N, C-alpha and C positions, 0 to 999 in steps of 0.2 A: 799574334804577331802583326806588327804594324804594316809590313809589306802586303800581307794577305788582306788586311782590312782596306788598304788603298786599292788593291785589285778588285775586291768586292764592290767598293764604292763606284769605281769606273766601269765595271763589267755589267752591273745590274742596274742600269739606269731606269728611273721611274718605277722602281720595285721596292718593296718593304726591306729587302736585303740591303739596298743602298742606304736606307734610313738607319737601319741597325748598325751598319758599318760606320756611318757618320757619327752616331751616338758613341760608339766604342772608341773611335778616334779622338773624339772630344774628351772622353775620360782619360785617355793616354796623353793629354796635353796638346793635342793638335787642334788648330782652329782653322775654319774655312773663311778665306778672305772673299767677301761678297762682291767686291769690285774687280779684283784680279782673277777670281775664280780658281784659286789654288789653295791647297792645304799647307799650313805652316806650323812649325813648332820651334820652341827655343832650342838652340844647340845644346846638347847634353852637357851639364856642368857649367854652363855660362849663364850669367844673369844679365839683364838689360843694362846697357851703359847709361842710358837716360830713361827716366820714367816720370810721367805726370799723371794726373787724373784722367786725361783724354787720350794719351798715347804712350808707347814705349819704343825704344830704339836700341838695336843691338844685333848680335849674330843669331840668325835663325837658320833652320833648314826648311826648304820647301820641296814639295813633290812636283817634279816636272813630268807631266804625262807624255810629252813628246819624246823624251829619252828614257822614260820609265825608271827614274831614279830620284833619290833625294839629293838636293844640291844646297850647299851652304850659301848664304847671302846676308847682306846687311840691309835691314829694313827699319822703317819707322811705321809702326802699326797703330793706326787710329782705331780705338776700340769700337767705335760705331760702325766700322767697316768689317767687323768680325761677326760671323754668325753666332747666335746664341744657341745653347743646347736646349732642346725642347722635348717634351714627352712625345714619343713616337705615335702613340695611339691618338693623342689629342691634336697633334700638329702635323699629321702625315701630309695633308694637302699643301700646307704652306712650305714644308720642307721640300716636297717634290717640286714645287714652283721655284724655290731658291736654288736647289742643286741641279736642276735640269736645264737651266738657261745655257745658251751657247757659250763656249769658252772664248774669251777675248784673246786675239792674237796680236803680236806686236807688228 
């Protein structure tokens, strides 16, 4: 269940459980935005309005950790700002560094 994976990701910071949750979220279509520090996924049943080789734009859902729920929003996602899925065993250190940085607040 996606909500459980999001809980595990945020509850088990700097732990292998966080890395496994991140990997499973990725498999379910969620992507971690490395600049905004949020998880995003395409809105179910909706395809991007615009798409290039570098970015896509459309309706997405993102997980807002402050209110602990998924929220719809219009985004232009630059692919270079989205985390890549990596092997947990081979990349544990780099994933921990990526996912444990402080959350940027507005």
